[in-house]
C-alpha positions in Angstrom: -54.6 82.9 21.0 -51.6 83.4 23.3 -51.9 81.5 27.1 -52.1 84.7 28.6 -54.8 86.2 26.1 -56.9 83.1 26.7 -56.8 83.5 30.5 -57.3 87.0 30.7 -60.5 86.3 28.3 -62.0 83.6 30.4 -61.4 86.3 33.7 -62.6 89.3 31.9 -66.0 87.6 31.2 -66.3 86.9 34.8 -66.2 90.4 35.8 -68.8 91.4 32.9 -71.2 88.7 34.2 -70.6 90.0 37.7 -71.7 93.5 36.8 -75.1 91.6 35.8 -75.6 90.2 39.2 -74.1 86.8 38.3 -71.4 85.5 41.0 -68.2 83.8 40.6 -69.8 80.8 41.9 -72.7 81.0 39.0 -70.1 81.7 36.5 -68.1 78.9 37.5 -71.0 76.3 37.4 -71.7 77.5 33.6 -68.3 77.5 32.5 -68.2 73.9 33.8 -71.3 72.8 32.0 -70.3 74.5 28.7 -66.2 73.7 28.5 -67.6 69.7 29.3 -69.9 70.0 26.8 -67.3 71.5 24.2 -64.6 69.2 25.4 -67.2 66.4 24.8 -67.8 67.2 21.6 -64.1 67.4 21.0 -63.5 63.9 22.2 -66.3 62.4 20.1 -64.6 63.4 16.8 -61.2 62.4 15.3 -58.4 61.2 16.5 -60.3 60.4 19.8 -63.5 59.0 18.6 -65.2 58.7 22.0 -68.8 57.3 22.7 -69.9 60.1 24.9 -73.6 59.0 24.6 -75.3 62.5 24.9 -79.4 61.5 25.1 -81.8 63.3 23.5 -83.8 66.0 24.9 -86.2 64.7 27.8 -89.6 65.6 29.0 -90.4 66.8 32.6 -90.9 63.1 33.4 -87.2 62.4 32.4 -88.3 60.4 29.2 -86.4 61.1 26.2 -88.3 62.8 23.3 -88.5 60.4 20.2 -86.7 62.4 17.2 -85.7 65.4 19.6 -83.0 67.2 19.5 -79.5 65.5 20.9 -78.1 67.5 24.1 -74.7 68.4 22.6 -72.8 71.2 21.9 -73.2 71.3 18.4 -77.0 71.4 18.8 -76.7 74.3 21.8 -74.0 76.4 19.5 -76.5 77.0 16.7 -79.1 78.3 18.9 -79.9 82.0 19.6 -82.5 84.4 21.6 -84.9 83.2 23.5 -84.6 79.8 21.8 -81.2 79.5 23.0 -82.3 80.3 26.7 -84.9 77.8 26.8 -83.2 74.8 25.0 -80.3 75.5 27.4 -82.6 75.6 30.4 -84.2 72.2 29.2 -80.9 70.3 28.3 -79.4 70.8 31.9 -82.4 69.3 33.3 -82.3 66.3 30.7 -78.5 65.8 31.4 -78.7 66.0 35.0 -80.9 62.6 34.9 -78.3 60.8 33.3 -76.3 57.8 35.0 -72.2 57.9 35.4 -70.2 61.0 34.8 -72.6 63.0 32.9 -75.2 62.5 35.6 -72.6 63.8 38.0 -71.4 66.9 36.1 -75.1 68.0 35.5 -76.8 66.8 38.8 -79.0 69.6 39.8 -77.8 72.1 37.0 -79.7 75.4 36.3 -79.2 78.4 34.1 -77.7 81.3 36.3 -77.3 83.6 33.0 -80.8 84.8 31.9 -79.3 87.4 29.5 -79.7 85.2 26.1 -76.7 87.6 24.6 -74.7 87.3 27.5 -75.0 83.8 27.5 -74.3 83.2 23.8 -71.0 85.1 24.4 -70.1 82.6 26.8 -70.7 79.7 24.2 -68.9 81.7 21.6 -65.8 82.4 23.7 -65.6 78.9 24.6 -66.2 77.8 21.3 -63.5 79.4 19.3 -60.9 77.3 21.3 -59.8 73.8 20.8 -59.8 72.9 24.4 -58.2 69.3 23.9 -55.0 71.1 22.6 -54.8 73.6 25.3 -52.2 72.5 27.7 -53.7 71.0 30.8 -51.7 73.6 32.8 -53.1 76.5 31.2 -56.5 74.9 31.8 -55.9 74.0 35.1 -54.9 77.5 35.9 -57.9 79.2 34.3 -60.2 77.2 36.6 -58.0 77.1 39.8 -57.9 80.5 39.6 -62.1 80.9 39.4 -62.2 78.4 42.3 -60.4 80.4 44.4 -62.0 83.7 43.5 -65.3 81.9 44.4 -63.7 80.7 47.4 -63.0 84.4 48.4 -66.1 85.6 47.7 -67.9 85.4 51.0 -71.0 85.4 49.9 -71.0 82.2 48.0 -70.0 80.2 50.9 -67.9 78.0 49.0 -64.6 79.0 51.1 -65.2 76.1 53.3 -64.2 73.6 50.5 -61.1 75.2 49.7 -57.9 74.3 51.6 -55.2 76.9 51.1 -53.0 75.6 48.0 -49.5 76.4 49.7 -50.7 74.1 52.8 -51.6 71.3 50.2 -48.4 71.4 48.4 -46.7 71.3 51.9 -48.6 68.4 53.2 -48.3 66.5 49.7 -44.5 67.2 49.9 -44.2 65.5 53.1 -46.0 62.5 52.4 -44.3 62.5 49.1 -46.7 59.8 47.2 -45.2 57.5 44.9 -46.3 56.1 41.2 -48.9 53.1 41.3 -50.1 54.0 44.9 -53.9 55.0 45.6 -54.5 58.6 47.0 -58.0 59.0 48.9 -59.5 61.9 50.1 -63.2 61.4 52.0 -64.2 65.0 51.9 -62.6 65.9 48.6 -64.0 69.7 47.9 -62.9 70.7 44.6 -60.0 67.9 44.4 -57.0 70.2 45.5 -55.1 67.6 47.4 -55.7 65.3 44.3 -54.0 67.9 41.8 -51.0 68.7 44.2 -50.3 64.8 44.7 -50.6 64.5 40.8 -48.3 67.4 40.0 -45.7 65.9 42.4 -45.8 62.4 41.0 -45.3 63.9 37.7 -42.4 66.3 38.6 -40.5 64.0 40.7 -40.7 60.7 38.7 -40.0 59.8 35.2 -43.1 57.3 34.5 -43.4 54.9 32.1 -46.4 53.9 30.2 -48.0 51.6 32.7 -47.3 54.3 35.7 -49.1 57.1 33.3 -52.0 54.9 33.2 -52.3 54.1 36.5 -52.3 58.0 37.8 -54.8 59.2 35.2 -57.4 56.5 35.8 -56.9 54.5 39.1 -54.6 56.7 41.5 -57.5 58.8 42.9 -60.6 58.3 44.6 -62.9 60.3 47.0 -66.3 61.3 48.2 -68.1 64.7 48.1 -71.6 64.7 49.0 -72.5 68.4 48.0 -73.5 68.0 44.0 -72.2 71.7 43.1 -68.8 71.2 44.8 -68.5 67.4 43.4 -69.1 68.8 39.8 -66.4 71.4 40.3 -64.1 68.6 41.3 -64.7 66.1 38.7 -64.3 69.3 36.1 -61.3 70.3 37.9 -59.6 66.9 37.4 -60.7 66.5 33.7 -59.2 69.8 33.0 -56.1 68.7 34.6 -56.0 65.4 32.5 -57.1 63.2 35.3 -59.5 60.7 34.5 -61.3 59.8 31.0 -64.6 62.2 30.3 -66.4 58.8 29.1 -64.8 56.5 32.2 -66.0 55.6 35.6 -66.5 58.6 38.2 -64.3 58.2 40.9 -65.8 60.5 43.0 -68.8 59.1 45.0 -71.6 61.5 46.3 -72.3 59.2 49.6 -71.6 60.3 53.0 -67.8 58.8 53.4 -68.9 58.3 57.4 -71.9 56.1 56.9 -70.1 52.9 56.5 -66.5 51.2 56.0 -67.2 50.5 52.2 -64.0 47.7 52.2 -61.3 49.1 50.3 -58.1 50.0 51.5 -55.8 53.2 50.0 -52.1 54.0 50.5 -52.2 57.7 51.2 -55.1 59.7 52.6 -55.0 63.4 52.1 -57.7 65.5 53.8 -59.1 68.7 55.0 -62.6 67.4 56.5 -65.5 70.2 56.7 -65.5 72.6 59.5 -68.1 72.5 62.0 -67.8 70.4 65.3 -71.0 68.4 65.0 -72.4 66.0 62.5 -76.4 66.7 62.7 -79.7 66.2 60.5 -82.9 68.3 60.3 -86.4 66.3 61.4 -89.6 67.6 61.6 -91.3 66.7 65.3 -95.1 66.1 65.7 -95.9 69.5 66.1 -94.6 69.9 62.5 -91.6 72.4 63.8 -88.1 71.5 62.1 -85.3 70.6 64.8 -81.5 69.6 64.4 -80.8 66.3 66.0 -77.0 65.5 66.8 -76.0 62.5 64.5 -73.8 59.8 65.6 -72.2 57.1 63.4 -72.8 53.4 64.8 -69.4 52.1 63.0 -68.2 48.7 64.6 -64.7 50.0 63.3 -64.9 53.2 65.3 -63.3 53.4 68.6 -65.6 55.8 69.9 -69.4 56.8 69.1 -69.8 60.7 69.1 -71.5 63.3 66.9 -68.1 65.0 66.6 -67.7 65.3 62.9 -63.7 65.5 63.0 -63.5 62.5 65.3 -65.7 60.7 63.1 -63.4 61.3 60.0 -60.1 60.6 61.8 -61.3 57.5 62.8 -62.7 56.6 59.4 -59.6 58.0 57.7 -57.6 55.4 59.9 -60.0 52.6 59.1 -59.5 53.9 55.2 -55.6 53.0 55.5 -53.5 49.5 54.2 -51.2 48.4 56.6 -48.6 50.9 56.6 -50.8 53.6 54.8 -49.8 56.9 55.6 -52.2 60.0 56.2 -51.9 63.8 56.3 -55.0 65.5 57.7 -56.0 69.0 58.8 -58.2 68.8 61.9 -59.2 71.8 64.3 -57.7 72.3 67.9 -60.6 70.4 69.6 -59.5 67.0 68.1 -56.3 67.6 70.4 -57.8 68.3 73.7 -61.3 67.6 73.8 -62.4 65.0 76.5 -64.6 61.9 76.5 -64.7 60.6 72.9 -61.8 62.8 72.4 -59.4 61.4 74.7 -60.3 57.7 73.7 -59.8 58.4 69.9 -56.2 59.9 70.7 -55.2 57.1 73.0 -56.3 54.7 70.6 -54.3 56.6 67.2 -51.4 56.4 69.3 -51.4 53.1 70.2 -52.6 51.6 66.6 -50.9 54.0 64.5 -47.5 56.0 64.4 -48.7 59.3 65.0 -45.3 60.8 64.3 -46.0 64.7 63.4 -48.5 67.6 64.3 -48.1 70.9 62.5 -49.5 73.7 64.4 -51.3 76.4 62.1 -51.8 80.1 62.2 -55.2 81.7 62.3 -55.9 83.8 59.2 -55.5 81.2 56.4 -58.7 79.7 56.0 -61.9 81.3 54.5 -64.1 80.1 57.4 -63.2 82.7 60.3 -61.3 81.9 63.4 -60.2 78.5 62.7 -57.7 77.0 64.4 -56.4 74.0 63.0 -53.2 71.5 62.8 -52.2 68.9 60.6 -51.9 65.2 61.6 -49.3 62.9 60.2 -49.9 59.1 60.6 -48.9 56.0 59.5 -51.1 52.9 59.8 -49.6 49.7 61.6 -50.4 46.2 61.9 -52.1 44.9 65.3 -49.2 44.7 68.2 -49.4 44.6 72.1 -47.1 47.7 72.6 -48.1 51.3 71.1 -46.5 51.9 67.9 -45.9 55.7 68.4 -42.8 56.6 70.0 -42.2 60.1 69.7 -44.5 62.9 68.3 -42.6 65.9 66.7 -44.6 69.2 66.7 -43.7 71.9 64.5 -45.3 75.3 66.0 -46.4 77.4 63.0 -49.0 79.5 65.0 -47.0 81.4 68.0 -46.0 85.0 66.7 -47.2 84.1 63.3 -49.6 86.5 61.3 -51.3 85.6 58.0 -54.5 87.2 56.5 -56.6 86.3 53.1 -55.7 90.1 51.9 -52.3 90.9 53.5 -49.3 88.6 54.0 -51.0 85.5 52.7 -49.3 82.1 53.4 -46.9 81.0 50.6 -45.3 77.9 50.4 -41.9 79.3 51.0 -43.4 80.1 54.7 -43.7 76.1 55.2 -40.5 75.2 53.9 -38.9 75.3 57.3 -41.3 72.9 58.5 -40.7 70.5 55.1 -37.2 70.6 55.8 -37.6 69.7 59.8 -40.1 66.8 58.7 -37.6 65.6 56.3 -39.5 63.4 54.0 -36.6 61.6 52.4 -35.9 60.3 55.8 -38.2 61.3 58.8 -36.5 59.0 61.3 -33.5 61.4 61.0 -34.7 64.5 62.7 -33.2 67.0 64.7 -35.0 69.2 67.1 -34.5 73.0 67.0 -35.9 73.7 70.5 -33.6 73.4 73.4 -34.1 74.4 76.9 -31.0 76.5 76.8 -29.4 78.7 73.9 -27.0 76.5 71.9 -26.0 78.4 68.7 -23.2 75.6 68.2 -26.4 73.3 67.5 -28.6 76.0 65.8 -31.1 75.2 68.6 -32.7 77.3 71.6 -36.1 78.1 73.6 -37.5 80.0 70.7 -37.0 76.8 68.4 -40.4 75.8 66.8 -39.7 72.2 66.2 -39.7 70.2 69.3 -40.1 66.3 70.2 -42.5 64.9 72.9 -42.3 61.3 73.7 -45.0 58.7 74.1 -44.4 58.5 77.7 -44.8 62.4 78.3 -48.0 62.7 76.4 -49.8 59.9 77.8 -49.0 61.4 81.3 -50.9 64.5 80.3 -54.3 64.9 81.5 -56.8 63.3 78.8 -53.8 62.6 76.7 -54.0 66.5 75.6 -51.8 66.8 72.5 -52.3 70.5 72.4 -49.1 71.5 73.2 -47.2 74.8 72.9 -44.1 76.5 74.4 -43.2 79.6 72.5 -44.1 82.8 74.3 -46.5 85.1 72.4 -44.1 88.0 71.8 -47.3 90.5 71.4 -48.4 90.2 75.2 -44.4 91.1 76.4 -43.6 93.5 74.0 -45.8 96.6 72.6 -43.0 97.3 69.9 -43.6 93.7 68.4 -47.4 93.9 67.5 -48.5 93.1 64.4 -49.6 96.2 62.0 -53.1 97.6 62.8 -54.8 96.3 60.2 -53.5 92.7 60.8 -54.6 93.1 64.6 -58.1 94.4 63.4 -58.7 91.6 60.9 -57.7 89.3 63.8 -60.2 90.8 66.2 -62.7 90.7 63.2 -62.0 86.9 62.6 -62.1 86.1 66.8 -65.5 88.1 67.0 -67.0 86.2 64.0 -65.9 82.8 65.2 -67.4 83.9 68.3 -70.6 84.6 66.9 -70.8 81.5 64.9 -70.2 79.5 68.0 -73.3 81.3 69.6 -75.1 80.6 66.7 -74.5 76.8 67.1 -75.8 77.2 70.7 -78.8 78.9 69.6 -79.6 76.0 67.1 -78.9 73.4 69.8 -81.3 75.1 72.2 
C-alpha cells in the first residue's frame, strides 16, 4: 500500500467510527493499543527477537490465569464476534496491571468500540501492514494528524495538551539543541517538543553511531500525570523511532512539582498546563467536596505560591544544569503579577540570563482567550551581580490576527522572530525598533524587536515584564479592522475566557 493510501485508510476509518459515536479521542486510544500490540508482535520475531513479555490473561484480582491465553496480537487477531469483544476488554484490563512500558501504555485502558464488527475491521486494517517496515515519518504523520484532530475536537478537551506545532518548531529552532545533550519537558503532553527536537537534531547533524543511540534512548525525559495523555506521548515517541518498545519508560507519571528529583538537564522545552492555580479536591467534615489551593513547599523555590505557572517556572530553573537553556510558554500573569510573581521575576533576572521574550497572539491555542509568551533563559552559576543584562522582546501580538480555522499560524509567520533571535550567535542582534523612522537602518517606531536593559526593567513597578510599545491600529484606523469573521471569533474567545474566569471564581467561593 502506498504511503498516501495508508494515511487515507486510517483517516477514513476515524470518520466511519465517528458516525457511530466514537470520537477522535476514543479512536486514537484504540489505535494506540492495537498498534502497540501489532508492533510488539513484529518486534518479537526475527530479525528483532525482542522479549516483550506479554502476560497471560488475568482474573479480576489481577492474577494470571494458569494456562490462560496470552495477551498478544496473535491471540487477539484470531477472535471473532462476541468472543473478540470479551477477550479484548479483558486483555486491556490485564495489560493495565503490568509494570514498565506495558503498564504505562495500557493504564486505565477500556474498549470504546462496542460493535465487534467495527473492532474487527480496525484490527484487520492494522494487521495487514508490517508497521516496523513503514517509515517513522509516515507513522508519525498519521499519529500526529490524529492528535491534532483530537485537540481540535472541543468535546474531547484534549486541546489543553496540544501546543501549536509551528510555535514548537520555532522554539526548537531558537534553542538549537545539540547531539549528546539531554532534553526535558516537565509537562510533556503528547510529546510535541520531543519530536521537534529529535527532527531538528537529525536534520542539522550527521550523527555517528554513539550519537544515534544517545538520541534514541537517552536524550529525552519528561512528566505527564494524565494517564491517557502519557499513553499518547509514549506511542507518539515509538512511532517516531524514539525509545525501545521493551525498554524503560522515560515519561514519569509523577507530578513534576512535588519535589526536586535531583537530575539536571541541558535543555527544557515546555508549555505548562493552562489554569492559574494548583488545587486539590477534598471532602470536608460535612461530607461536601471542596477545592483547596495547593502550594508546593520546596526549599529550592524562591516563593511559595499556588500559582501553577510560577511553580513550573521555578521548577524548570532548578532542572537546568549550569549554563542549561530553557524555552517556556507562560501566560501574561507571570509577567506582571505582584507578590510571589514579583519575587520570581527578580530572582529569575538575577540568577539566569533572561534574554528573550516572545509575545504571542491570541487565537493560536485550543484553550480560549489565552494570552501567552515564550520566555527564553539560560541558567548561570551563583554570582553577586545579576546575570541578565538585556531583555529582548519581540511583539508578535499587536495587530496580529490568527484563528484556529482561518489564518492559522505557520512557521513562516515566526521566521522573522527566529531571524531576529539569531540562534547562530544571539549576542549579535539588531533592534528593528527605534524612536524615529530610520530607513537606512531598517528601523522605526513600528519595529517589533526591541531591547530593554536590566536597569530599565527593575525600575518598573513590580519588575513588570509585560511590555508593549506598538499602537493597536484597529483602535485608530477603522479601515484596518480584521475581517468580520475574525473579529467575531475574537469576541467569542474573549467572552468564553471571561466565562471560564467566572467559573473559577465560583469554584473558589
